[in-house]
N, C-alpha and C positions, 0 to 999 in steps of 0.2 A: 507585411513587420517580420512575419514569420516565428515571433513567438511566444503568439496564441495558440496556443494548442489545445485537444480533445478537453484536457483537463482542468487546463492550467495555465500558468505564465511561464513562459521557463529557455532559457539561451544563455549564450555565454557573453559575461556583463562586462561594457565596454567593446562590446563588439556587437551585437546583437541587439545592444538595448545598453542603456546607461540613465545617471539621474535625472537629466531630463524628462526620459520616457517614466521614469519612477512617479517622478512629478505628475505629468501628465496623466496617468493611470488615478492616481489619489485624487485629484481636480477631477474626476469626473465618478470615480468608486462612491459618492455619498450620493447622486441620482440613481446609477443603476441599480444600486441597495433601497434607495430609496430610506433612507437613516440621517437620523445626525448624531451619532452615535457610533466608530467603530472599531472593535478590539484589534490590534497590531502586534504579534510575537515573530520573533526571530529567532534563524540557527546561528550557529558559531562561525559562518563562512563569514570569508577578510570583507566583502561587499554589504553585507547584510548590515552591517552599523549604516553606512550611506545611503543604501535604497531606504531605510526606515526613515531616517533625516529628509529625504527628497520627499518620501510617499506621504508623509506626514507632514509635510508644506503642503503639498498638493491639499490634499483633505481640509486639512483647517482653512486654507483658503477660500474655499468651497463652501466654508461656515460649519464645519463640522468637525463635532470634535474626537480625539484620539484615544483610546484606554488600553497606554503601554502596558503588555504585559512583558515584557523584555526577552530576557532567551530562554527558549524553550522547546519543547518537542513539538512537531504538528500535532500529536493528540491531544495535547494538554490544550492548546488554541483550539480545537473543536471542543473540548471540553469545556472551556469557559464561556464560551460562544454560546452553549444549551445551556449550561448553571449559572449566567447570569445575564441570559435572559437577554442577548444582544441583538441587533439587528444584522448585524454581520460585522465580517471579521479578515483577516490577511495572514496568513502563515508569509513570510519571507525565508524563504526556502525552493533550493533546487536538488532537494531530497539526496537521489544516491548517485548521485551526475558530481562528475569531476570538479574539482576545489574550482574552475574556472567558470562555471555556470552560477547560476543563481535564478531565483525566480518568484511567484505569489501562486498563495492555493488561498483560492478566495470562497466564503460561505456565507450563506443567508442566515435566517433566525435558525433556530434549533439546527446548528452545524449540516443546514444542505447544501454539499456543495455546487459551486457554480458553475459549471462547463458550457464549451462550445454553443453548445445547444440550446442552453438555459440562462446566457447573458454574455458570456466572453465574446460572442461576436457582437451583440451591442457595442460591449467597451470600446471592441478596436476601430470598430467604426465610429466611438467618440475623439479616442486618440489621434487614431490618421486624420480627422477633418480638422481638431484643435478647436474647436469652436469652442466660446466662454459656455460653462455651464450654468444650468439654472439652478441654484445654489440652494440646498435644501437652507441653509438658515442664514438668507438674505440679510444682508448689511451688518451684519460680525464675523470675526473670523476666530473660529473654534480654537480648541485650547487643548492642550496633547497633559492626559494627567495621568501617573502611574500607578497599578494594580498589583499587589503580589499574591496567585493564584495558590502557591505551593501550599500553604494548610487544607487548602480547599479542595487542589488536587488530590493531594496523599489520603484524606480522607477516600474519595471517593474509588482511590484506586485500593486501597485497604478493602473494599467492601469486596473484591476477586480474588483476594490473598488465603491460601489453605492451607495447613501442615505441609512445609516442606523439610521441613528439619533432618538432618540426616542426609541431605542429595548432594552428591560432591559432581559440581557440575561449575566449567569454564565462559566466560561470558566475555564477549567481543563488543565492545560499542562503538570501533569502528571511527573512533574521535570525534564522534559526532554529540547529537546532543540527546541522546538514551544518559547520558553520564550528570546531566541537569539531577535528574530524579534519582537513578538507581541504588544508591548509596540508602538512598532513606528509605527505598521500597521493601529492598533485601537485606537492609541490617542486622531487624530484630527476627527473622526465619529462622534462625537455625542450622539454617542451609551452610554448606562448605563450597565458598564460591570465590574461585582464584578471576580476576577481573584483566580484562587487556584495554589499554588505550580507550580509559575510560575519563579523560581529561579531555573536554571538547576545543576542538584545534580548528580552523578552519583550512587550515593547506593539509589535512588530512594525512600526515605525514608517514603512515604506515601502512595502508592502503589505503583505496581510492573506497569511497563508503558504498559499494554495493556489492550485498551477500550474495547474489545471485548468481556472479561473477566469481568461479568456483575456486580462481589461483587467487583471488582476497580473504578466503576460506584457510589458508595456508598455516597461518600463524593458529589459529584457532585448532586445527585439525592435529598441529603438531604436540600441541596443550593439551589437548584432548588426552591422545597419547600417552604422553611425557607423566601424566601428574592422574593416569587408569581414572579419570572423571567420568562419569555415565552421560553428561549431555556434552554438547556444545552449542554456543544460543551465541548468534551475531544479528544487531538489529543493523539498519541501512543509516545516514546520516541523521535524517529526523526524525528515526525513531517509530514510522508508523508501519515499516516492514520488521518482518522478521525471520532469518532461516536457522537449520538446525540441523545437528553433528551427532551421529551417534556415538556409542562407548567403544565402538573399532574406528571409528575417526571417517567413517562414511558419510556423505551428503543425503542426506534424508529429502524427499522432494516436499515441494512445499503444497501441494492438492493432498498428498496425502498423510498431512497434521492437518487439512479440513476435517478428515474421517475419526482422526486420533479423536481430537476434540470431542467426538460423540461420545465418547467414554463420560465425561466429564457431566456433559446434560441427560444423559440414557441412562447410564449406569449409576455413576456417583452420587447425584444430585438429581433424581428424576421427576425433585418438584419445581425444578426451572424452568423448563419449558411451559409446562399449563397446557392446556388444550392446542397454544401454538407451536407444533413438532418441526418449522419448514428448516430448511438445512439448507442455505445458498454454497452451490461449486459453479466455478463456473466453465464456458464452453470448451476450456482447453484441458478438462480433468480428465482425471485417469477412469475407464470403468470402476476400477475398485470404490469409490469415494461415494459413491449413491448408493452402490449395492452393500456396502457396511453401512450407511449409515440406514438404512433401510433395517437390515436384520437387529440393529438397535432398536429401533420402532421410531425413526425421527420419518419426516417426509423430504427428501432429496429433491431442490429443484436448481433448473439451471438458468444460470445467467448470461449476461452480455459483461465479457473484459472492459475490467476500467473501477473504479471506486464511486464514479458518481452515478454509473446503472446499480451495480453494488447496493448502494445505500439506497438508492429510491426503492430498489425493493425489495429489499431486507424490511423497510417499514413497510410497505405497502403490502406485505403478507404478513407482518409480523413476527417476521422469523426471527428464531434466537440468537442464529450465528451460520455466518457464511467464512468463505473462505477463497482465493484466490491463486492459481500458479505462482503469480509473482511475491507472493509473500503478505499480501493483508489476510488479514482476520477481524470480523467486524460482528459487533455484538449488541444483540439490541440492549444490555441493561446500561449498555455505554453510547445511550441516544443515539443510536443505530451507525454509532462511525467505528474504523478501522482502529488498533491499537498492539501495537509489538507488543509492550510490556503485560498486557491483557492476557495475550497469547501465550507469552511466556510462563507466565504463573500456573497457566492450565496445564499447558504442557507441562510442568514441574508437578505439580499437583497431583495429574494422572499417573507419569512416571510413580511417584511415592506409594500413591493408590493401591496400581493392581502388583508393587514388588516383582516388575521383570521389567529388563533389560528394554531401550529404547529399540533395538534391532531388532528382537523379538516381537515386540508390538507391531512394530514396523511389517513383521513378517506373516503376521496375520491378517493384514489389510490389505498389503500390494500381491495381485493376482497375476499382471499383466507385465510385457515388459515392453517400455518405453520409452521415447526418442528424446522428450525434452523440447524446448524452443530449437527451430532452423529456420537461419535469416538467410532470405533473397533481397537483393538488392535489385529491382526489378523495376519498370516505368508504368508500365498496362497493367497493372494488380488487377483491376477489373477484368478483363479479358483474358488475364490468368487462371482466374477463379470461371468465368465462364465456360474457358476449355476443361478445365478440372470436374464443371461438374457435368458436360455433354459425355469424356471421358468414363464418371467410373457414375453413370447414370443408372447401374441394374442396385447402389446402395439407398440407404434410408439416406433422402438430405434433410439437414437441418438448415436454415438462413438464419439462425438469431444473431453470430457474429463470424461475419466472411459466410465459409461453408463448414458444416463438417457430415462427412459420409461415413456411414455407417456401415459395416456388414457383419455375417455371424461371427470371424475370430478376430476381426480388427476394423480402424476406423482412422479416420486422421480429421485434423482440421487445420486448415486454411483461411488467414485474416488476414486483410492490411495491417499494419501497425496504427496508432492513433497518435503517436509521439516521433515514429522517427519512418524515413524512408524505406520500410523494408516491409515484403509480405513475409507471415511468417506461418512454419509449418510445425504442428505435432502429427506424431505417426503413434498409434498403441496396437499391441499385438499378442494374440495366447502365446506364442513362440517367438525364442530370439530369435530364430532362423526364420520368418514370418517377416516379424520387424524390419529385419537386415534388408531383405528385399523389397519390401515397400518401400522405404526410404531411398533406398538407390532408386527404385522407378520413379516416384514421385521428386527427386532430387532432377534425373535425368528429363524430366520431363519439364518441369517447368525452366529450367535452365535451357533446353529447345525452344520453349514459348517467347523466351524471355531475348531471344537472340532476336 
């Protein structure tokens, strides 16, 4: 079917999947999750309501109840799953994808994600076979009841709020569901905030809800410069990811934010980590990140790319927090789940307490020259990785996720995308000249191998 991905279900709605698919997924979900009650939340995409109705029809026909939490962010759906002790949940969202897309993020008890290796493969098989499921509540049809999570969720988020009074910020909600809660969260902080595109609109009329693409940050950058703001913040469509702009209007690489968060946990509130000082960073992150975390007294641990891997490892290590290059940030105190809002509040707290500009703080962390992700559309991904391992065998090889090969003055990571037909490359070096040389060298090598 093509919509069952490594971490979720996603595709162009009414082309790759439709309401019939949603119904069949709902019909088999209770059996997969082993539950008689599933929480369902949804984002503001135009197709989300129709998907909710079809999905819920399948769930209830299987004899399972639906707890409808309505329009919400993905992090708030994770919260509801863990906080209310639910055995399973579904968030209807396509996250940062364009408006034509929609999808499902499925979680088990304690908001543990269901990925392809942990259940989506079985669900795909069930849906494809389309056999009658073994209904959890045989002999009855489930019901749909609404649950207002706002007060409980806002009380939870309030635990992460620090004094940010006087901070001057511009926040872009990308026409997504960050706008559902953001005014209640920030309204009493005393910060001076200008909001952009804070009314949820599934057409995303101002820009696509993917802040990792810098062209989508043009309005935010302009507003930061025009207002002489201290920081710009941009959420993606479902508010599980967040990106930052410094006071000069420059994009801050999300992996470096992982290091910045260390100020909060190891300097400002050293009692929070306790004995467990593990901080996760993904395999694509700059060397600056583990080096800075180590300087602060933390224990940096490298992890595979993807929220299911990060959450699993954070839980296993009882890590205090973790971050990814894609702008996901995970917190032990948030049920080991990611939250763009908690990350934003923490960064604002660091800015207030350090009394230094974001660019100055980043200058303390960033030591190297970094390429960002470069994508190659290739057929034989594994063959190319094997060739790169052979050609760069003198370096230190790490096969945690794709290949990462480290040399004294530079390193690169090449990994197959789990969600798109790409081989992704990241390169970092001590000097700009070496970075440019190594990027050109690897581009030519990969392109030649792909022919």
